[in-house]
N, C-alpha and C positions, 0 to 999 in steps of 0.2 A: 113582716111575718104575722100571720093571723093567729088568733087566740087558740085555735084548735091544732096548731102544728105539733107533730110528735115531739120535737125537741123542747118546745115550751112545756108540754105536758110532763115530759120526763124530768125537766128541771124543777118544776113545781112539786112533783112527787118527791124528789130527792130532798129538796129544802124542807118539805113537810116531815119527812123521816128524821132529818136532823133536829127539827123543832121538837118532835115528840121524844126523841132520845135524850135531848138536853133536859126537857121537862121531867122525864122519868128519873134522870140522874140528879135532879135538883141543881143543874148547872146553868149559868147564864148563857143565853143563846150566842152572845158575842164571843164566848170562849172557844167556839169551834168554827173553823174555817173550811170551806169547800175548795178542794183542788180538783179541777176538771181534767181528767186524764184523756188527752186528745190524741194519743199515739195512734197511728194508722188512719186517722180521719183528716180530711182536708181542711185547709185554711177557711173555706167557706163555712164549715161547721163551727170553727172557733169564733169567727166573726158573728155568726148568728147567735151563739150563746153569749158572747160579749154584749150584743145588743140587748139581751135580756137582763144584763147586770153582772154577769160573771166576769171576774178579772184575772184569776189565777189559773194557769194551765200547766199540766205536767206532760213531759215527753220522755221517751226512752231511747230513741234512735237519733244519733247526732245529725246526720245529713238531712233526714226527713224534717227534723226540728228546725234546722237552720233555714231551709226553704220556707217553712211555714211561718217562722218568726219574721222573716223579711217580708213576706206577703201581708201578714197581719199588721206589721209596723207601718207599711205604706198606706194601708187602708185606715187603720185606727188613728194614726197621727193626725189625719185630717179633722178628726173630731176633738183634737186637743187633749187627748188622754193617752194612757199607755196600759199595756197588759203586763202581768208578772209571769215570768217563765221559770218553771222548776224542772230541773233534770232529775229523774227518778230511777234511771236504769243503771246497770253496772257500768263502771268507768274504765275504759282501756287507756293505757298510758299514752298512746298516740292520738287520743281524742281529747286530752285535757285542755289544749289551747282553745279550740272553738267553744268548748263548754265554758271555760273561764271568761271568754270574751262576749258571750251572748246570753248567758243565763243569770237570773237574779238569786235563785236558790239552788242548792244541790242537796238531795236527800240520801245520797248513796256513797258517802265517803267511808271507806272501810280499811284503808291502808295509809300509813304516814307518807309513803312515797307519792301517792295520788294527791294527798293534801298539799304537799310541798310543791308539786307541779302546778296545781291549780292556783296556789298563792303566787308563785313566780310569774305565772302567765296572766294574772288578772290585771287588766288595764287600770292604773291608779285613778283615772278620771271617773270610773264607774263606781268607786267605793268598794267596801268589803263584800265578798260573797257571803251570803247567809248559808250556813251548812249544817246538816244533821249527820251524825255518825250512825251508820247502819249496823244493827246488831242482829246476829243470827240466833234468835231466841229459841228456835225449834231444833237447832243442832243439825240441820239437814246438810249433807255433804255437797249437794248441788246448789245450795242457796248462798248468795253473797252475804257478807256481813262479818264483822269482827265478833269473836267470842265474848260473851257477857263479862268475863273476868278480865278482858283486855280493853274494855270500852273506856274506862277512866283514863288509862295511859294515852289512848288515841285522842280523847277530848283534850287532855293537857297539851299534847303535841300540837294540835290544831290551834290552841289558844296562843301559842308562841308565834304564830304567823299573822302579822298585822293585816294582811289582805283577806283573811278569813274571819268571820264572826260565827262562833259555834253557838247554835241556837238550841240544840237538843238531840234527840235520838229518833230513829225510825226503824221499823221492822215490818217484815211481811211473813207472818207465821204460816206454817203449813196449813193449807185449806182444810176445813172441817165443818160439818153441819152441826156439830155438837156445841151448843151455845156455852155450856159450862167450860168446855175446853178452850173455846175462843177467848172467854174472859180470863182464864188462867194464863194463857199466853200473853195477852195484853197486860195483865196485871204484872207479869214478870218484867216487862219493859218499863212500866210505870214505877215499880219499886226500884229498878236499876237507875232510872232517871232521878228518883229522889235521893238515892245514895250518892250518885255523882254530884248532884247539886249541893248536897251537904258538904262534900269534900272540897268544893270550890271556894275561892275567896268571895266576900259579899258582892263585889261589883260584878264578877263573872256569873255568880249564881243568879243575880237579878236578870241577866239576859239569857239564861239557860231555861227557856220557857216553852219549848216545843216538844210535843210528842206526835210524830207523824205516823199514824197507824189507823187501819180500818179501810175497807174497800166496799164495793157494792153489796156483797153478801153478808158482811159482818160489821157494818158501821155502827149499829146500835151497841154491840158488845164493846167496840173500841171506845165509843163515847162514854159508856158506863165506867170504863177504866181510865178515863182521863185524856183521851186523844184530843189534840188541839187542831190537827189537820187530818181530814179524811180524804182519801184519794179515790175519786169515783169516775169510772169510765163507762162500763157496760150499762149501768142504770141511767146514764145520761144519753149516750150516743147509740146504744144498741150493741149487737154482737160485734166482736172485734173482727176487723178485716185482715186477711193475710197481708203481710208486709209487702210482698212482691206484686200484689194485685193492684190494678189502677185504683187510686184513692177515690172513693165515692161515699155517699152518705145514705146508708140503708135505713138507719133509725128504726131497726126492728125492735120488737118488745124485749126489754132487758131480761137477761137470763143469769149469766155468771161472769166473773172476771173482775177487773179493777173497780 
């Protein structure tokens, strides 16, 4: 891949934005991790980004993800390394088994029933699933996530399941161009995270270290309010492709989206 490739340029721009946001927030750069949201984009794009140094990838759609994980595993294992796969979409009950069997992280646990199914179906040899409880901070009827006042109970229920390791919270607030509103929404999740962490025993609190929030349009606001994982799709890969279209790699100029 040459130095002028659109993907390389996009990747370097995103990393530079994260650098600047961390500096502005007086936070260590190592405290924020980039999750590349590769949904609807082909394995070739994942492998190209991995060759640039990216290791964590986020997917929303189970079957698409399984095909991509298999293709990337075959290719990447030849280099003696592995990629980290994060499921970030809504979880249907009939999809928990493949998710439990093939992903390293889950960012969208919002019901105890789903948590229990994931735990029961997680192969012991893979070790615990790293999970975040998804919170609906905007109160949108169409948005997945547990209500903020129910989040602690769900975290505690997940903690009782040995096959899960509860790492923190995630949220996708209602999109807005108002930076002050962006920050208020992210601050709500940070404050909830702090309250839950204070309610946990010391050992559990030590591992409750993740705030998964912020996308292409608002990563700076999310980092200012404590995000530890930003989920970036459009700013890396370009405009999102329709799921039913043949997967290809347009790498158009970033506009909006994850």
